[in-house]
C-alpha positions as CSV (number, residue, x, y, z in Angstrom):
1,M,120.1,122.3,111.9
2,K,122.0,125.5,112.4
3,L,120.3,128.2,114.4
4,V,121.8,131.6,115.1
5,I,120.5,133.9,117.9
6,T,120.9,137.6,117.4
7,G,119.8,140.8,119.1
8,F,121.2,143.7,121.1
9,M,123.7,143.2,123.9
10,G,121.9,142.2,127.1
11,C,118.9,140.7,125.3
12,G,119.7,137.1,126.5
13,K,121.3,135.5,123.4
14,S,123.7,133.3,125.3
15,R,121.3,132.1,127.9
16,I,118.5,131.4,125.4
17,A,121.0,129.7,123.0
18,R,122.2,127.5,125.8
19,E,118.6,126.4,126.7
20,L,117.6,125.9,123.1
21,A,120.6,123.8,122.4
22,R,119.9,121.6,125.5
23,R,116.3,121.1,124.4
24,L,117.1,120.5,120.8
25,D,120.1,118.2,121.7
26,L,122.5,120.4,119.7
27,K,125.8,121.9,120.5
28,M,125.8,125.5,121.8
29,I,128.4,127.9,120.6
30,D,128.9,131.4,121.9
31,L,130.7,133.3,119.2
32,D,132.2,135.8,121.6
33,E,133.6,132.9,123.7
34,H,134.9,131.3,120.6
35,I,136.7,134.5,119.6
36,A,138.1,134.9,123.1
37,R,139.6,131.4,123.0
38,S,140.9,131.8,119.5
39,Y,142.6,135.2,120.0
40,R,143.3,134.9,123.7
41,R,141.6,138.3,124.2
42,S,137.9,139.1,124.9
43,P,135.9,140.9,122.2
44,A,136.1,144.0,124.4
45,Q,139.9,143.8,124.6
46,L,140.1,143.3,120.8
47,I,137.9,146.4,120.2
48,K,139.8,148.6,122.6
49,E,143.3,147.5,121.5
50,D,142.8,146.9,117.8
51,G,139.7,148.9,117.0
52,E,136.2,147.8,116.0
53,A,136.9,147.4,112.3
54,T,139.7,144.9,113.0
55,F,137.5,143.1,115.5
56,R,134.7,142.8,112.9
57,V,137.1,141.1,110.5
58,L,138.2,138.6,113.2
59,E,134.5,138.1,114.1
60,T,133.6,137.2,110.5
61,K,136.6,134.8,110.3
62,A,135.5,133.1,113.5
63,L,131.9,132.9,112.3
64,R,132.9,131.3,109.1
65,E,135.0,128.7,111.0
66,V,132.2,127.9,113.4
67,L,129.7,127.5,110.6
68,R,132.1,125.4,108.5
69,T,133.1,123.0,111.3
70,N,129.7,122.4,113.0
71,A,127.0,120.4,111.3
72,A,124.4,121.3,113.8
73,A,124.4,123.9,116.5
74,V,122.7,126.8,118.2
75,I,125.1,129.8,117.9
76,A,124.8,132.9,120.0
77,L,126.1,135.8,118.0
78,G,127.7,138.9,119.4
79,G,125.4,141.9,119.4
80,G,127.1,143.4,116.3
81,A,127.8,140.2,114.2
82,W,124.4,140.2,112.5
83,I,124.8,143.9,111.5
84,K,127.5,143.1,108.9
85,K,125.9,142.1,105.6
86,K,128.8,139.8,104.9
87,N,127.9,137.8,108.1
88,R,124.2,137.6,107.2
89,V,125.2,136.3,103.7
90,L,127.5,133.7,105.3
91,I,124.7,132.6,107.8
92,A,122.3,132.2,104.9
93,D,124.8,130.4,102.7
94,Y,125.2,127.8,105.5
95,G,121.4,127.4,105.7
96,C,121.0,128.7,109.2
97,V,117.7,129.8,110.7
98,S,118.1,133.2,112.4
99,V,116.2,134.3,115.5
100,W,116.1,137.9,116.7
101,L,115.5,138.3,120.4
102,D,113.7,141.7,120.4
103,A,114.2,143.1,123.9
104,P,113.2,146.7,124.8
105,F,116.1,149.0,125.3
106,E,115.4,149.4,129.0
107,I,115.8,145.7,129.6
108,C,119.1,145.6,127.7
109,W,120.4,148.7,129.4
110,Y,119.5,147.3,132.8
111,R,121.4,144.1,132.0
112,I,124.4,146.0,130.5
113,Q,124.7,148.0,133.7
114,A,124.2,145.0,136.0
115,S,126.9,143.0,134.1
116,E,130.5,143.0,134.9
117,E,131.3,142.5,131.2
118,D,133.2,145.4,129.6
119,R,131.1,146.9,126.8
120,P,133.3,149.4,125.0
121,L,130.5,150.2,122.4
122,A,128.0,151.0,125.1
123,R,129.8,153.0,127.8
124,T,126.9,155.4,128.4
125,R,123.2,155.2,128.1
126,E,123.2,157.6,125.2
127,Q,125.8,155.7,123.3
128,A,124.0,152.4,123.9
129,R,120.6,153.9,122.9
130,A,122.0,155.3,119.6
131,L,123.6,151.9,118.8
132,Y,120.4,150.1,119.7
133,N,118.4,152.4,117.4
134,R,120.8,151.9,114.5
135,R,120.8,148.1,114.8
136,R,117.1,147.5,115.2
137,P,116.2,147.7,111.5
138,V,119.0,145.2,110.6
139,Y,117.9,142.8,113.4
140,Q,114.5,142.8,111.7
141,L,116.0,140.8,108.8
142,A,116.2,137.7,110.9
143,N,113.9,134.7,109.9
144,I,112.2,134.5,113.3
145,H,111.3,137.5,115.5
146,V,110.6,136.9,119.2
147,Q,109.5,139.7,121.5
148,V,111.3,139.9,124.9
149,P,110.3,140.1,127.8
150,V,108.4,137.0,128.4
151,N,109.5,134.4,130.8
152,R,112.3,132.1,129.5
153,E,110.0,129.1,129.2
154,E,107.5,130.9,127.0
155,L,110.3,132.5,124.9
156,I,111.9,129.1,124.2
157,A,108.4,127.6,123.5
158,R,107.8,130.4,121.0
159,I,111.1,129.8,119.2
160,E,110.4,126.0,119.1
161,R,106.9,126.7,117.6
162,E,108.4,129.0,114.9
163,L,111.0,126.4,114.1
164,A,108.4,123.7,113.7
165,T,106.3,126.0,111.5
166,D,109.5,126.9,109.5
167,K,110.3,123.2,108.9
168,G,106.8,122.3,107.9
169,G,106.4,125.1,105.4
């Protein structure tokens, strides 16, 4: 099984992917961490130094590599990876199940502000809100939609129930 977790920055993709991978006994891959190791620069550095368009090309290349070389895994995508149609097609071609963690903007913004991570695409509340609103309709294309906030245990249980239903149907 390949499972991809998508959603806006700050929605909890990495944390939920890590816990799901542990419970499902699968490898956990954080796409942003994979990119940082591969290119020796963080996604934020790549965006600031080379531009978002160049970063998105590198992101797709990294996603293809991760999907090709891992038989089973839970993959936490970067907040913008799912937005590119090319990436959604790639994810579908590899038979992945996609999960959208649908967190309210206020939760995401709180976490963005609390984080020490550089977020060049969400420097201000207005910039982040506009990006959030543009991306939401595309996130809705995921196979499984899970509302956040609920506590982590309930969130994981909901995803596991959806996966069991998806496998059985």
